[in-house]
C-alpha positions in Angstrom: 191.8 113.6 62.2 191.1 116.3 64.8 187.7 117.0 63.3 186.8 113.4 63.6 187.9 113.3 67.3 185.8 116.4 68.2 182.8 115.0 66.3 183.0 111.7 68.2 183.4 113.7 71.4 180.3 115.7 70.7 178.3 112.7 69.8 179.5 110.9 72.9 178.5 114.0 75.0 175.0 114.1 73.5 174.6 110.4 74.2 175.7 110.8 77.8 173.4 113.7 78.3 170.4 111.8 76.8 171.3 108.8 79.0 171.4 111.1 82.1 167.9 112.5 81.5 165.1 110.6 83.3 161.5 111.3 82.3 159.1 109.9 84.9 155.5 109.3 83.8 152.6 110.6 85.8 151.4 108.1 88.4 154.9 106.5 88.8 157.9 107.1 91.1 161.4 105.9 90.2 163.9 105.0 92.8 167.4 106.4 92.0 170.4 104.4 93.0 173.9 105.7 93.4 176.4 102.9 92.7 173.7 100.4 93.7 172.6 102.2 96.9 169.2 104.0 97.2 169.7 107.7 96.8 166.3 109.4 96.3 163.0 109.1 94.6 162.4 110.7 91.2 159.0 112.5 90.9 156.9 112.6 87.7 158.4 115.0 85.0 162.0 115.9 83.9 164.8 114.6 86.0 168.6 114.7 85.4 171.0 112.2 86.9 174.5 111.7 85.5 174.8 108.4 83.8 177.1 105.6 85.0 176.9 107.1 88.5 173.1 107.1 89.0 170.6 104.6 87.6 166.9 103.8 88.0 166.4 101.1 90.5 162.6 100.4 90.6 159.6 101.9 88.7 156.9 102.0 91.3 153.2 102.4 90.4 151.8 105.0 92.8 148.1 104.7 91.6 145.5 102.7 93.5 145.6 99.1 92.3 143.4 96.1 92.6 144.7 92.6 93.4 142.5 89.5 92.9 142.6 86.9 95.7 142.2 83.4 94.1 139.5 81.0 95.3 140.2 79.4 98.7 138.6 76.5 100.5 138.0 77.3 104.1 136.7 75.1 107.0 134.4 77.1 109.2 134.1 76.8 113.0 131.2 74.4 112.6 133.2 72.2 110.2 131.5 73.3 107.0 133.7 73.6 103.8 133.2 76.8 101.8 134.9 78.3 98.8 135.5 82.0 98.7 137.5 84.6 96.8 137.9 88.4 97.0 139.8 91.5 95.9 142.2 93.9 97.6 142.5 97.6 96.8 145.8 99.2 97.8 148.0 102.2 97.0 151.7 102.7 97.5 152.5 105.7 99.6 156.3 105.3 99.9 158.1 104.1 96.8 161.4 103.4 98.5 159.8 101.2 101.2 157.7 99.3 98.6 160.8 98.7 96.5 163.3 97.8 99.2 161.4 96.6 102.3 159.7 93.6 100.6 160.9 91.4 97.8 157.7 90.9 95.8 155.0 93.4 96.8 152.1 91.9 94.9 152.8 88.3 96.0 153.3 89.4 99.6 149.9 91.2 99.7 148.1 88.3 98.1 149.6 85.7 100.5 149.0 88.0 103.5 145.4 88.5 102.6 144.8 84.8 101.9 146.1 83.6 105.3 144.2 86.3 107.2 141.0 85.4 105.2 141.4 81.8 106.4 141.9 82.9 109.9 138.9 85.3 110.0 136.4 83.1 108.3 137.6 79.9 110.0 136.7 81.5 113.4 133.1 82.0 112.3 130.1 79.7 111.8 128.7 79.1 108.4 125.6 81.3 108.9 127.9 84.1 110.2 130.1 83.9 107.1 127.1 84.2 104.8 125.4 87.0 106.7 128.3 89.1 108.1 130.4 90.0 105.0 130.8 93.6 106.2 132.3 92.4 109.4 134.7 90.0 107.6 135.7 92.8 105.2 136.3 95.2 108.1 138.5 92.7 110.1 140.5 91.8 107.0 141.1 95.5 106.2 142.4 96.3 109.7 144.6 93.3 109.8 146.2 93.5 106.3 146.6 97.3 106.5 148.5 97.0 109.8 150.8 94.3 108.3 151.6 96.2 105.1 152.3 99.6 106.8 156.1 98.9 107.0 156.1 98.3 103.2 154.8 101.9 102.5 151.4 100.5 101.3 147.9 101.6 102.3 145.2 99.0 102.0 142.0 100.9 101.1 139.4 98.2 100.7 139.1 94.4 101.1 136.0 92.8 99.6 134.7 89.3 99.6 133.4 88.6 96.1 131.7 85.2 96.5 131.1 82.6 99.2 130.1 79.2 97.9 128.9 76.5 100.4 128.8 72.8 99.4 126.0 71.6 97.2 124.3 69.6 99.9 124.3 72.6 102.3 123.0 74.8 99.5 120.1 72.4 98.9 119.4 72.2 102.6 119.4 76.0 102.8 117.1 76.3 99.8 114.6 73.8 101.5 114.9 75.7 104.7 114.2 79.0 103.0 111.2 77.5 101.1 109.8 76.1 104.4 110.3 79.5 106.1 108.5 81.3 103.3 105.6 78.8 103.3 105.4 79.3 107.1 105.2 83.1 106.7 102.6 82.7 104.0 100.4 80.5 106.2 100.8 82.9 109.1 99.8 85.9 106.9 96.9 84.0 105.5 95.7 83.0 109.0 96.0 86.6 110.2 94.0 87.7 107.2 91.2 85.3 107.9 91.3 86.2 111.6 91.0 89.9 110.7 88.2 89.2 108.2 86.2 87.2 110.8 86.7 90.0 113.4 85.5 92.6 110.9 82.5 90.4 109.9 81.6 89.9 113.6 81.9 93.6 114.3 79.7 94.3 111.3 77.0 91.9 112.5 77.3 93.3 116.0 76.8 96.8 114.7 73.9 95.6 112.5 72.2 93.9 115.4 72.7 97.0 117.6 71.2 99.3 114.9 68.2 96.9 114.5 67.6 96.8 118.2 67.8 100.6 118.4 65.3 100.7 115.4 62.9 98.3 117.1 63.2 100.3 120.4 62.5 103.6 118.5 59.5 102.0 116.7 58.2 100.6 120.0 58.6 104.0 121.6 56.8 105.7 118.7 54.0 103.1 118.8 53.6 103.5 122.6 53.5 107.2 122.2 50.9 106.9 119.4 48.8 104.6 121.6 49.1 107.0 124.5 48.0 109.9 122.3 45.1 107.8 121.0 44.1 106.7 124.5 44.3 110.3 125.7 42.0 111.4 122.8 39.6 108.5 123.5 39.6 109.4 127.2 39.0 113.0 126.4 36.1 112.2 124.0 34.6 109.8 126.6 34.9 112.5 129.3 33.1 115.0 127.0 30.3 112.5 126.3 30.1 111.8 130.0 29.8 115.5 130.8 27.1 115.9 128.1 25.1 112.9 129.6 25.6 114.4 133.1 24.1 117.7 131.8 21.1 115.8 130.3 22.1 116.2 126.7 21.1 112.9 124.9 22.2 114.2 121.5 25.9 113.7 122.4 25.1 110.1 123.1 23.6 109.7 119.8 26.6 111.3 118.1 29.0 109.0 119.9 27.0 105.9 119.0 26.6 107.1 115.4 30.4 107.6 115.1 31.1 104.1 116.4 28.4 102.7 114.1 29.8 104.3 111.0 33.3 103.1 111.8 32.1 99.5 112.2 30.2 99.7 108.9 33.3 101.2 107.1 35.4 98.2 108.3 32.8 95.8 106.8 32.9 97.8 103.6 36.8 97.7 103.3 37.1 94.0 104.0 38.6 92.2 101.0 36.4 89.2 101.4 33.1 91.1 101.9 30.9 91.0 98.9 27.5 91.2 100.6 26.9 93.1 103.8 23.9 92.3 106.0 22.9 94.9 108.6 21.5 93.3 111.8 19.7 96.6 112.5 17.1 98.5 110.6 18.2 101.3 108.4 15.8 103.7 110.1 17.9 103.5 113.2 21.0 104.7 111.3 18.9 107.5 109.8 17.6 108.5 113.1 21.1 108.5 114.5 22.3 110.7 111.6 19.3 113.0 112.3 20.6 113.3 115.9 24.0 114.3 114.5 22.3 117.0 112.4 20.5 118.4 115.4 23.8 118.6 117.3 25.3 120.6 114.4 22.3 122.9 114.4 22.6 123.5 118.1 26.3 124.2 117.7 25.6 126.8 115.0 22.8 128.5 116.9 25.0 128.7 120.0 27.7 130.4 117.8 25.1 132.9 116.5 23.9 133.7 120.1 27.4 134.2 121.3 28.1 136.6 118.4 25.0 138.6 119.2 26.0 138.8 122.9 29.6 139.7 122.0 29.5 142.0 119.0 33.3 142.7 119.4 34.1 139.0 118.9 34.1 138.4 115.1 36.2 135.4 115.1 
């Protein structure tokens, strides 16, 4: 009988010890209550609290969590109806406050975010709600985080997932976007044509300038050539005049023969000339050529005389 009593006592003691051991998982905090009153917070790992005197009150998740905000219909400041939804990221920093300062933490955060979402987006125009998501997220984050601070909760992020305007407004926005893109395309096309015309006009201008410069250079060259030719003609005429003044008739014959030969060569090179009639006798041309020969002989004899008088000049 005694052995049975001690056996039962040992078994009861083991059961009591096992009931007093509290193993807290990583990422969680347990609130410990002493006769129903909050005593302390049990950290992850092995914890021992005598059974029947202490018990686990709440198992609080200390990891960062995400809470979906259901779709809401909101009327904007310009009386446009939009549907929107979002998500809230939060983390419990104080397990005791999260367990005892608010009745239902998740429901409280969701309702608080929903009401503030209506307040923030309802104070904005439709275009602002579609284009200023970052501003909406920032305002919601500040407002909700400040409201949940007494609950031991830190709101880390608030994100708007989707904003859906009515179908008629969506169609009007699509037409507006299409018209705007067509307008931009026409503007770009007009600017391209304008730039092309400007470049073409610049090219024609440069071409005309280069042609004018070429004509001016050619005219300058022609004038210079005519000037050189006139100078040579004047010089030749002066030499003939000097020869005539000195009583040398052979120079006259040379000059006339040169002009005669040039005239005959022009007749000969004419593409339509098949038969050439000379209006003068051939003997005149021969006599003129004889005069040229005599001029050449006189020139050579003068060179020989000069060499004899100047034996040092061998050039």
